[in-house]
Every structure is written in C-alpha cells, then in structure tokens.
N, C-alpha and C positions, 0 to 999 in steps of 0.2 A: 567529571567523567568525560573522556574524550570520545570522538566519534568512532575510532577504531575499536575501543573497548566496548562501546555500545553494540556495534555491529557483530562483534565476535562473541557476545554474551549469549550462548545457547544452552545454558544450564537452566532447566525448567524446574520451578518450585511449585508447591501446592497453591501458592497465591496466584501464579500464572494460570494454573488449571482452572481455578475459580473464575478468574477474569475472563477467560476465553470460552467458558461453558456456553453452549447454545445449540440449537438444532437447525438443520437446513436439509432440504431435499437434494439428493445427489443429482446434479444437472445432467441433461442428456449429453452435453459436450464432453463431460468426463468419461462417460461410458463409451462414447464414440472414439475418443482419442486412444483408448486402450487397444482398439483394433488397428490403429495407425500410429504406433509409438514414435516413428521417426518423422512424421509430418512436421513441417516447420512453418512458423508464422513470423512475418516481419511486422514489428510494432513500431509505429512512429508516434511520438508524443510531441504535440505542438505546444510550446511553452513560451509565449511572447513575454518580453520584459524580464527574462530570467537567464540572460546570456551568461555562460560560465557555470550555471547550476549543474550539479552532478546528480543523475538519477541512477538508482540501484534497484535491481529486480531481486525479489526474494519470494520463495514459495515454501510455506510450512503447513503441513497437514497432519492430522491425527492418524495414528495407525492402530492396529489391533494388538500390537506388541506391548507387554508390560515393561519389558526391559528398555525398549526404545519407543516410547509413546508418540513421539513426534518425528516426522521425516522432514528434513530441511534441504532445500536446493538453494544454494547461494549463487544467484545468477550474475550476469555481467553488469558493468557500469558504463555509462556514457555521459559525456558532457554536452550540454545544450549549446549548439553552434548554429547561428543564423536562425534561431527560434525553434529548432527541432532537435530531438534526440531519437535515434533509431537503433533498434535491436532486432536480431533474428534469432529466435529460440525455438526449441521443440514445443509444439502446441500444447502438449500435455503439461508443460510447466506453467501455462497461463491459468490453469484452473486453481483458484484460491491464491493467485499471485498478488503481492503487495509491492508498492513502489515507494522507496525512500528518497528523500530530497535533501541535498546538502547545498545550501546557497552561499555565494561568496560573502554575503553580508552577515551570515550567522555568527553570533557571539559564542561564548562558552555555554553550550546547551547541556541540559541534564538528560536529554533524550533526543533521538533522531526523529525528524519530521516524516510522517507517512502521508501519502495521498489519500484523501477521503473520496472513495468512489461513489458513495451515496450518503447523504445526510437524512436523518429521520424526518419524515413528512414529505419527502420527495420521491417521485416515481421515476422509473426508467424513462429517459428521454426529456425529463424536466430540465430547463435551463436553471443554473444556480448563479444568482447575483452575489456580489461580494457582501452586501449587507445581509442577505439571507444566511450566507456561510458564517458570518460573525455572530449570528444569533443561535447557531446550532449547538446543541448540547450532546448529541449522540451521532455517531457516524460509523460506517464500515470501511475498513482499509483493505477489504478483500474483493478482488475482481472475480466475477464468475468464470471468465475465460472464454476462449474461442478456438475454433478449428479452421477459421478462414486463413487464406494465404497472406492477406495484408489487412491491417487494422490501423486506423489513425484515431488517436484520442487527444482532444484538446484539454490542456490543464491550465488552471490558474494558480500561479505562485506569487505571493506578495509578501513584502516585508511587514511584520507586525512585532509588537513587543510581547515577550513571553518570560516566564520565570526560568532563569538559568541557574547555573551552579552557585553563583554568588549574586543573587538578586535579579532584577529585570534587565534583559538584554535584547538585542535585535534577534529575531527568529523569523520563521516563515509559517504561513498558512498555505496549504496545498490541497487542491480538490479538482475533481473532474468538472469541467465547465458545463457539460451536459451529463446528467446522472446516468451512470453505467449500470449494467446488470451486476449484481453483487451477491456475496455470501455472508452468512452470519460469521462472527458475532458483531452486533452493534456495540461499540465501545463509547465510553465517555469522551466527549470532545470539549476542550476548554476554549470557548469562544470560537469554535470551528476548527481549532488546531488539534490534529491527532499526533500525539507524541509517543514514541515507543522506545522502551529501554531494552526490549528483546524483540524477537521476530513476532509477527502477527500470525497466529495459528488460525487457519481458516477452515470453514466447513464443519460437518458433523463430527463429533468425537467418536473414535473407533471403539 
C-alpha cells in the first residue's frame, strides 16, 4: 500500500468504529473556537535530525449524522527545513488534530506514521525519553488543540525497524518530546510506533 492510497482512504468500516470508540470531555478550547471560527494559529514543529521529513495535518471528528458520521479536514503539508516545519491554520482545526510523518528513510510501509501526543502513563508536561517511547504500548494521536496565536511543539522522529508491506523495513517512531494535552482514543502502539491506515478519529463519538 503506497502513502497516497493510505492518506486518501477515508472509507470507514465497522472495524474502524470499534477501534476508535472512546469517551472524552469536550474541551473548553473547542467551545471557544466556535465563537471565533476565523481565528488562526501558527504551529511550529521543531524536528531535529529529520531534515526533509514531510508533516501532514489532519483533523477527523465524529458527527451526529448517520449518513456522514465522520467529518474530515485534510490539512496542509510542510517539509522540515533547518529543523522546523511551520503551518498557519484556523484554530478550530487544531482540536482533535493529528500529524502524519513521511520520512526520507521510510521503506514500503503498510501504514502512515502518526505522531504520538501522549503515551499511556505520561501526564501533560512530562518529558519522553526514547527508551520510554520504545516501551510504550498505548498512545494517543489526537492533540487537544489550542486557541493561541502561536504554538511551538518539539517532536522526536527517529528511524526504527517496522513491519512493512513485505517484511521488516526502515520506518519511523514519532512523538511529542514533551507530553501534550490530548484526546481519546488511546490506541495500540507497537514499541511506541503509531501507524494509521486511515485517519485518526478524535474525541467523543457523536
């Protein structure tokens, strides 16, 4: 499965619904952005040792509609240059946002790497060491979001071996170096790696 096919696969199945089931309290940030729908936030991701990596922003949320149960915003992409990647987006798109990573060293992956904003057992503000991340079995790919004008988030992205389309290949582990505010669901992580064949649906189900 190539990366384009993975990113464009927005057909949701019953299996996906079961995978992403979870509960979360609607954050104050989400309610606040509703009254300021055009407010924009500049997001800067600091990603040392990942020059040329491409970051992609995605927001997927449950709705009350039976016909269209998930609303998806396919956001911009940016390439890490001189250790940073910067985006300016409407603040309301940051609630339940996930970040996908495409590294130059990635082999033929079976799924796209997602940033882990929080690993199980870590609280907001906790520093995450590489050894801690590699022992993690559950993580959230969902950022709670912000209404601030500017936010900088340090990320750690490192080459690791993962199961690819045809056996073990070079892939990536990606996580917030300092644990960020997050939303459900917590998903299974394989030695700290969050891999997604579809979008990460975040927050409470409608």
